[in-house]
C-alpha positions as a Markdown table, in Angstrom:
| # | Residue | x | y | z |
|---|---|---|---|---|
| 1 | Met | -17.4 | 3.5 | 11.6 |
| 2 | Leu | -16.1 | 3.1 | 8.0 |
| 3 | Leu | -17.6 | 4.6 | 4.9 |
| 4 | Arg | -19.0 | 1.8 | 2.9 |
| 5 | Gly | -20.7 | 1.1 | -0.4 |
| 6 | Thr | -23.8 | -1.0 | -1.0 |
| 7 | His | -21.8 | -4.3 | -0.8 |
| 8 | Gly | -19.9 | -3.4 | 2.3 |
| 9 | Asn | -16.8 | -2.1 | 0.4 |
| 10 | Val | -15.0 | 1.0 | 1.6 |
| 11 | Ile | -15.8 | 3.9 | -0.7 |
| 12 | His | -13.7 | 6.8 | -2.1 |
| 13 | Gly | -13.2 | 9.4 | 0.6 |
| 14 | Arg | -12.2 | 10.1 | 4.1 |
| 15 | Leu | -12.7 | 7.2 | 6.5 |
| 16 | Ser | -13.9 | 7.4 | 10.1 |
| 17 | Cys | -12.1 | 4.3 | 11.2 |
| 18 | Arg | -10.9 | 4.3 | 14.9 |
| 19 | Val | -10.3 | 0.6 | 15.4 |
| 20 | Cys | -6.8 | 1.4 | 16.8 |
| 21 | Trp | -7.9 | 4.4 | 18.9 |
| 22 | Ser | -9.9 | 2.9 | 21.7 |
| 23 | Asp | -7.3 | 4.1 | 24.2 |
| 24 | Cys | -7.2 | 7.6 | 22.8 |
| 25 | His | -9.8 | 10.3 | 22.2 |
| 26 | Gly | -7.6 | 12.5 | 20.1 |
| 27 | Asn | -6.2 | 12.1 | 16.6 |
| 28 | His | -2.5 | 11.7 | 17.3 |
| 29 | Lys | -0.6 | 9.4 | 19.6 |
| 30 | Leu | 2.9 | 8.1 | 20.2 |
| 31 | Leu | 3.7 | 4.4 | 19.9 |
| 32 | Asp | 6.3 | 2.2 | 21.5 |
| 33 | Ser | 7.6 | 4.8 | 24.0 |
| 34 | Gly | 8.0 | 7.4 | 21.3 |
| 35 | Lys | 9.7 | 5.3 | 18.6 |
| 36 | Ser | 6.9 | 6.2 | 16.2 |
| 37 | Gln | 3.7 | 8.3 | 16.0 |
| 38 | Ile | 0.4 | 7.9 | 14.3 |
| 39 | Gln | -2.2 | 10.4 | 13.0 |
| 40 | Asn | -5.8 | 9.4 | 12.5 |
| 41 | Asp | -6.4 | 10.5 | 8.9 |
| 42 | Pro | -7.4 | 7.3 | 7.0 |
| 43 | Gly | -8.6 | 7.5 | 3.4 |
| 44 | Tyr | -9.4 | 5.5 | 0.3 |
| 45 | Trp | -9.3 | 6.4 | -3.4 |
| 46 | Gly | -10.8 | 4.8 | -6.5 |
| 47 | Ala | -13.2 | 1.9 | -7.2 |
| 48 | Val | -15.6 | 0.8 | -4.6 |
| 49 | Asp | -15.1 | -2.9 | -5.6 |
| 50 | Pro | -11.7 | -2.9 | -7.2 |
| 51 | Ala | -10.3 | -5.6 | -9.5 |
| 52 | Ile | -6.8 | -4.5 | -8.4 |
| 53 | Leu | -5.9 | -2.8 | -5.2 |
| 54 | Val | -2.7 | -0.7 | -4.9 |
| 55 | Leu | -1.4 | -0.2 | -1.3 |
| 56 | Gly | 1.4 | 2.0 | -0.2 |
| 57 | Met | 3.0 | 1.4 | 3.2 |
| 58 | Thr | 1.5 | 4.4 | 4.9 |
| 59 | Lys | 0.9 | 8.1 | 4.1 |
| 60 | Gly | 3.9 | 10.3 | 4.5 |
| 61 | Phe | 4.0 | 13.9 | 5.6 |
| 62 | Thr | 3.1 | 15.3 | 2.2 |
| 63 | Gln | -0.1 | 13.4 | 2.0 |
| 64 | Ser | -1.0 | 13.8 | 5.7 |
| 65 | Asn | -0.5 | 17.5 | 5.6 |
| 66 | Met | -2.6 | 17.9 | 2.5 |
| 67 | Leu | -5.5 | 16.1 | 4.2 |
| 68 | Ser | -5.2 | 18.3 | 7.2 |
| 69 | Asp | -4.7 | 21.6 | 5.3 |
| 70 | Asp | -7.2 | 21.3 | 2.5 |
| 71 | Pro | -9.6 | 18.3 | 2.9 |
| 72 | Gln | -11.7 | 19.6 | 0.0 |
| 73 | Gln | -8.9 | 18.6 | -2.4 |
| 74 | Phe | -9.1 | 14.9 | -1.4 |
| 75 | Asp | -8.6 | 13.5 | -5.0 |
| 76 | Gly | -5.1 | 15.0 | -5.2 |
| 77 | Val | -3.8 | 13.7 | -1.9 |
| 78 | Ala | -2.9 | 10.0 | -2.5 |
| 79 | Phe | 0.7 | 9.6 | -3.9 |
| 80 | Ala | 1.0 | 13.3 | -4.3 |
| 81 | Arg | 4.1 | 14.5 | -6.1 |
| 82 | Phe | 5.1 | 11.1 | -7.5 |
| 83 | Arg | 2.1 | 9.9 | -9.4 |
| 84 | Pro | 4.0 | 9.7 | -12.8 |
| 85 | Arg | 6.5 | 7.4 | -11.1 |
| 86 | Leu | 3.6 | 5.4 | -9.6 |
| 87 | Leu | 2.2 | 4.9 | -13.1 |
| 88 | Gln | 5.7 | 3.8 | -14.3 |
| 89 | Ser | 6.0 | 1.3 | -11.4 |
| 90 | Leu | 2.6 | -0.2 | -12.3 |
| 91 | Gln | 3.3 | -0.3 | -16.0 |
| 92 | Ala | 6.6 | -2.0 | -15.4 |
| 93 | Ile | 4.7 | -5.0 | -14.0 |
| 94 | Gly | 2.2 | -5.1 | -16.8 |
| 95 | Leu | -0.6 | -2.9 | -15.4 |
| 96 | Met | -2.2 | 0.3 | -16.9 |
| 97 | Glu | -0.2 | -0.1 | -20.0 |
| 98 | Ala | -2.5 | 2.1 | -22.1 |
| 99 | Val | -2.8 | 4.8 | -19.4 |
| 100 | Arg | -1.0 | 8.1 | -19.9 |
| 101 | Asn | -2.4 | 10.1 | -16.9 |
| 102 | Ile | -3.1 | 8.2 | -13.7 |
| 103 | Asp | -5.0 | 11.0 | -12.0 |
| 104 | Pro | -8.5 | 9.9 | -13.1 |
| 105 | Lys | -7.8 | 6.5 | -11.6 |
| 106 | Leu | -7.7 | 8.0 | -8.1 |
| 107 | Thr | -11.2 | 9.5 | -8.2 |
| 108 | Ala | -14.7 | 8.2 | -7.3 |
| 109 | Ala | -15.4 | 7.6 | -11.0 |
| 110 | Glu | -12.8 | 4.8 | -11.2 |
| 111 | Lys | -14.2 | 1.3 | -11.6 |
| 112 | Glu | -11.1 | -1.0 | -11.8 |
| 113 | Tyr | -8.4 | 0.2 | -9.4 |
| 114 | Gly | -8.5 | 1.1 | -5.7 |
| 115 | Phe | -5.7 | 2.9 | -3.8 |
| 116 | Ala | -4.9 | 3.2 | -0.1 |
| 117 | Ser | -2.1 | 2.2 | 2.3 |
| 118 | Met | -1.5 | -0.9 | 4.4 |
| 119 | Val | -1.6 | 1.4 | 7.4 |
| 120 | Arg | -4.5 | 3.7 | 6.5 |
| 121 | Cys | -3.6 | 6.2 | 9.1 |
| 122 | Ser | -0.3 | 8.1 | 8.9 |
| 123 | Leu | 2.5 | 6.3 | 10.7 |
| 124 | Thr | 5.9 | 8.0 | 10.9 |
| 125 | Ala | 9.0 | 6.9 | 12.7 |
| 126 | Ile | 10.7 | 9.2 | 15.3 |
| 127 | Leu | 14.5 | 9.4 | 14.9 |
| 128 | Lys | 16.5 | 11.7 | 17.2 |
| 129 | Gly | 13.4 | 13.5 | 18.2 |
| 130 | Lys | 12.2 | 14.2 | 14.7 |
| 131 | Gly | 9.5 | 12.5 | 12.6 |
| 132 | Ser | 10.6 | 10.5 | 9.5 |
| 133 | Ser | 8.4 | 9.1 | 6.8 |
| 134 | Ala | 11.3 | 7.4 | 5.0 |
| 135 | Ser | 10.4 | 3.8 | 4.1 |
| 136 | Gly | 13.4 | 2.3 | 5.9 |
| 137 | Ala | 12.7 | 4.2 | 9.1 |
| 138 | Val | 9.0 | 3.3 | 9.0 |
| 139 | Ile | 9.8 | -0.4 | 8.4 |
| 140 | Gly | 12.1 | -0.3 | 11.4 |
| 141 | Ala | 9.4 | 1.3 | 13.6 |
| 142 | Met | 6.9 | -1.3 | 12.6 |
| 143 | Lys | 9.0 | -4.0 | 14.1 |
| 144 | Tyr | 8.1 | -2.7 | 17.6 |
| 145 | Pro | 4.9 | -4.1 | 19.3 |
| 146 | Glu | 2.5 | -1.2 | 19.1 |
| 147 | Ala | 3.3 | -0.2 | 15.5 |
| 148 | Arg | 3.4 | -3.8 | 14.4 |
| 149 | Gln | -0.1 | -4.2 | 15.9 |
| 150 | Thr | -1.3 | -1.2 | 14.0 |
| 151 | Phe | -0.1 | -2.7 | 10.7 |
| 152 | Glu | -1.7 | -6.0 | 11.5 |
| 153 | Thr | -5.0 | -4.4 | 12.7 |
| 154 | Cys | -5.3 | -2.6 | 9.4 |
| 155 | Ala | -4.7 | -5.8 | 7.5 |
| 156 | Lys | -7.3 | -7.7 | 9.5 |
| 157 | Thr | -9.8 | -4.8 | 9.3 |
| 158 | Phe | -9.8 | -4.0 | 5.6 |
| 159 | Leu | -8.4 | -6.9 | 3.5 |
| 160 | Pro | -10.8 | -9.7 | 4.5 |
| 161 | Lys | -13.7 | -7.4 | 3.4 |
| 162 | Leu | -12.5 | -7.3 | -0.2 |
| 163 | Thr | -14.8 | -9.2 | -2.6 |
| 164 | Lys | -13.8 | -12.0 | -5.0 |
| 165 | Arg | -13.5 | -9.4 | -7.7 |
| 166 | Thr | -10.2 | -8.2 | -6.2 |
| 167 | Arg | -7.8 | -10.8 | -7.6 |
| 168 | Leu | -4.6 | -8.8 | -7.1 |
| 169 | Val | -3.2 | -6.5 | -4.5 |
| 170 | Val | -0.1 | -4.5 | -5.4 |
| 171 | Leu | 2.2 | -3.6 | -2.5 |
| 172 | Leu | 4.4 | -0.5 | -3.1 |
| 173 | Gly | 7.8 | -1.2 | -1.8 |
| 174 | Asn | 10.2 | -4.1 | -2.6 |
| 175 | Ala | 13.1 | -3.5 | -0.2 |
| 176 | Asp | 14.2 | -6.8 | 1.2 |
| 177 | Ser | 13.2 | -5.7 | 4.8 |
| 178 | Tyr | 9.7 | -4.8 | 3.7 |
| 179 | Val | 9.2 | -8.0 | 1.7 |
| 180 | Glu | 10.4 | -10.0 | 4.6 |
| 181 | Tyr | 8.1 | -8.1 | 7.0 |
| 182 | Thr | 4.9 | -8.4 | 4.9 |
| 183 | Asn | 5.5 | -12.0 | 4.1 |
| 184 | Ala | 6.0 | -12.9 | 7.7 |
| 185 | Thr | 2.9 | -10.9 | 8.7 |
| 186 | Phe | 0.6 | -12.4 | 6.1 |
| 187 | Ala | 1.8 | -15.9 | 6.9 |
| 188 | Arg | 0.8 | -15.3 | 10.5 |
| 189 | Leu | -2.6 | -13.7 | 9.8 |
| 190 | Phe | -3.9 | -15.8 | 6.9 |
| 191 | Pro | -4.0 | -19.6 | 7.2 |
| 192 | Asp | -4.0 | -20.0 | 3.4 |
| 193 | Tyr | -0.8 | -18.0 | 2.9 |
| 194 | Val | 1.6 | -19.5 | 0.3 |
| 195 | Ala | 4.7 | -18.0 | -1.3 |
| 196 | Tyr | 4.8 | -18.1 | -5.1 |
| 197 | Pro | 7.3 | -20.7 | -6.2 |
| 198 | Lys | 10.6 | -19.1 | -7.3 |
| 199 | Gly | 9.1 | -15.8 | -6.5 |
| 200 | Glu | 11.9 | -14.7 | -4.1 |
| 201 | Gly | 9.2 | -13.3 | -1.7 |
| 202 | Gln | 7.9 | -10.9 | -4.3 |
| 203 | Val | 4.6 | -12.8 | -4.9 |
| 204 | Phe | 2.4 | -14.6 | -2.5 |
| 205 | Arg | -1.2 | -15.7 | -2.0 |
| 206 | Ala | -3.2 | -15.0 | 1.1 |
| 207 | Gly | -6.9 | -14.5 | 1.9 |
| 208 | Gly | -8.0 | -15.9 | -1.4 |
| 209 | Arg | -6.1 | -13.4 | -3.6 |
| 210 | Phe | -2.6 | -12.7 | -4.9 |
| 211 | Tyr | -0.1 | -10.0 | -3.6 |
| 212 | Val | 2.9 | -8.7 | -5.5 |
| 213 | His | 5.6 | -6.2 | -4.6 |
| 214 | Thr | 6.6 | -3.4 | -7.0 |
| 215 | Ala | 9.1 | -0.6 | -6.7 |
| 216 | His | 8.1 | 2.2 | -4.4 |
| 217 | Pro | 7.6 | 5.4 | -6.6 |
| 218 | Ser | 9.1 | 7.8 | -4.0 |
| 219 | Gly | 11.8 | 10.0 | -5.5 |
| 220 | Ser | 14.1 | 8.9 | -2.7 |
| 221 | Asn | 14.1 | 5.3 | -4.0 |
| 222 | Gly | 17.4 | 4.9 | -5.7 |
| 223 | His | 16.5 | 1.4 | -7.0 |
| 224 | Phe | 13.5 | 2.7 | -9.0 |
| 225 | Gly | 15.4 | 3.1 | -12.3 |
| 226 | Pro | 16.9 | -0.4 | -12.4 |
| 227 | Phe | 13.5 | -1.9 | -11.5 |
| 228 | Ile | 11.6 | -0.3 | -14.3 |
| 229 | Ala | 14.4 | -1.1 | -16.7 |
| 230 | Ala | 13.6 | -4.8 | -16.0 |
| 231 | Arg | 17.1 | -6.2 | -16.9 |
| 232 | Ala | 17.1 | -9.7 | -15.6 |
| 233 | Lys | 20.8 | -9.6 | -14.8 |
| 234 | Asp | 20.2 | -6.8 | -12.2 |
| 235 | Val | 18.7 | -7.6 | -8.7 |
| 236 | Gln | 15.9 | -5.0 | -9.1 |
| 237 | Gly | 15.4 | -6.0 | -12.8 |
| 238 | Arg | 15.0 | -9.6 | -11.8 |
| 239 | Lys | 12.4 | -8.6 | -9.2 |
| 240 | Cys | 10.5 | -6.7 | -11.9 |
| 241 | Cys | 10.6 | -9.7 | -14.3 |
| 242 | Ile | 9.4 | -12.1 | -11.6 |
| 243 | Val | 6.4 | -9.9 | -10.7 |
| 244 | Arg | 5.5 | -9.1 | -14.3 |
| 245 | Asp | 5.5 | -12.7 | -15.2 |
| 246 | Ala | 3.3 | -13.5 | -12.2 |
| 247 | Val | 0.8 | -10.7 | -13.0 |
| 248 | Ala | 0.5 | -12.0 | -16.6 |
| 249 | Lys | -0.5 | -15.4 | -15.1 |
| 250 | Ile | -2.8 | -14.0 | -12.4 |
| 251 | Leu | -4.6 | -11.7 | -14.9 |
| 252 | Pro | -4.1 | -13.4 | -18.3 |
| 253 | Ser | -6.9 | -11.4 | -20.0 |
| 254 | Arg | -5.8 | -8.0 | -18.8 |
| 255 | Ala | -3.9 | -5.8 | -21.2 |
């Protein structure tokens, strides 16, 4: 059962979703013969009916551990330790330009923005017997059947329930492998999928709304600086320019 508002939207807080857990009564399980693992700890932050939804790939160890260790501090969990960079990433593509502190946006009082992950539970890869929440490792793990099904189940469970008010979904992460993976997945799941012309995979439409990729704000993202610098001659800068121009057309009245 999911926590929902009056219009069927998921509300700010811990979620009780167990759609992927019919074969498991616990809160942790291995996937694809131990290539990855998943922890049942889904959550959602921000507006009940967001105009803009921001989605990470999945929670990493920092966020998952905070949920487990101190669930009363829920508001501080999402994107913990790199919220300033999250704000920079969003501002680089023309969003939240007047915002100086993003923290209030990730509370139940927020009306415009919602925040979560494509995989609402915590999915981590297992490499050489150890868990890894690095984006590249997680993307690699999601190419195997069970992890891929988890990603797709989340997309099918949550995204079709968004209302028409949600015009834009921002996907955190623009590595070529993740862009290729998400575009291929959405093309398979949504009959109305269409890639944005000359968008280089960074912008597409599916399920009646637009999706864009922006730089992941993790401190380990070595391409973050070139992205927010937005120099068209650089690969990452070009990606930023493409997305920023698309956002301006998708949301022409938003400052």
